[in-house]
N, C-alpha and C positions, 0 to 999 in steps of 0.2 A: 730358735733358741740356741745360744753357744755350745759349740760340744769340742773338749780340748781333745778328742781324736780326732776330728777332723781338721781343726786346727795343727796337729802334727802331720798329718797326711798333707795337707795343704803346702806347708812350709818344707817339708822332706821332698815332695813332688816339683816343687819352682827352684830348689837347690841345684844349680849346676854340677858341683862334685859328688852327689848324691847320685843325682840323673845320669852322669857319666860312668856310674859305675853300676846301675842299677836300671837304667832307663824309668819307667813307671811302676816297677815290680815292690810295691809297698802296699801291705795289706793288713788290716785289724785281725787278730788272733788268730784265723784260719787261711794258710796260702792255697789261693787255687791250685786245683791238681795240673799237673804239667807243667808248672813253672820251673824252669832251669835255674841253675844258681848262676850268680848269685842273686838273692833277694832279702826285703826286709820284713819282719813282721813286728807288730806292735801291740800293746795291752795295757790297760788301767790296771791297778794293782788295790790302790785305795785313793777315796777322793773325799778330803777333808772340808768342811765348810767352816770357815771363822764365825765365831757367834760373839754377839755382845748383848747388852741388857734387854735389846729389843728383837731379838731372834739372830737369824742368821744375816751375815755380812755378804755383799755381793764377792768378794776376796774368796778364793778357792785355791787348795793346796794338793794337788794330784800327783799321785806316785804312778809312775808309769815305766815298764819295761818293755824296751828296744832290742830286737835281735837280729843281727848281720850274720846272714846265712853265706858261705863261699864254697868254692871248692878246694882251696888252699888256706892254709892258716894265714899265711902273708896277706891273701887278699881278704880273707874275714876282719884281722886288725885294720887295715884300711878302710874298710868299709865302715866299721865302728868308729875310727877317727875322724871320716866323712860326717856322719850322723851327729857327733859330738860338736864339730865346727858348724855344721847347718842351724842346730838348737840353741848352744850355749854361748856367750851369755844371753841375758833377756838385756835391755825389753825388745820384744818385736810382736808384730800383730799378722792374724792369719785367720780366714772364716768366721769372723764374728768375735774373735778372742782377743784381748790384751794381755799379753805375759810380761809379767816384770821381772822375774828370777827364775833362773833354772840352775838348780844343783845337780852335779854327775858323780855317780860313783860307778867304776868299771874302766875298761871292761873286763868282765870274767870270761874265761875260754872254755870251751865247751867241745865235745866231739862225738859224732854219731857215724857207726858204720853199720852199713845193711847189705843184704848180698849182692847188691847191683849198685851202690852207691855211697859215697863217702863225704860226710859233710862236716864242714868245721864253724863254728858259731862262737861269736863273741855278743855276748849280752852286757847292754848298759842300763843302769837305773838311773831316773832322774824325778826329782820333786821340781814340780813346775808351778809356780805363784802366778795366778790368773783372773780375769774377772770379766764377763760378758764386753765386747767394745761396743 
């Protein structure tokens, strides 16, 4: 079964620009404990299925959030730019998914400070039009 999350992972993992910044540190929802900065986290926010008079069509419109985490603000912004360059625009295919169009909003800048660690985060929101390949 086609999965947009697997397609996003495959596309980002194969991209040289993203790989140069994070290697293969790309994860859905929860980042594995012990990962050093920088890394990427992604999640599905909404998944609308287009409909017609005979039911659901194959075309889907999925909203996703992708977070770029880094030790400096400049590094987080650079990683967010690499993520956008890897995914926008369509069309492209990965992991049995055919992506037609990708719209992007952001990045939004966020900051987190804990006792032992400071993290800069840039969040981009995507709306991805896709169907099983």
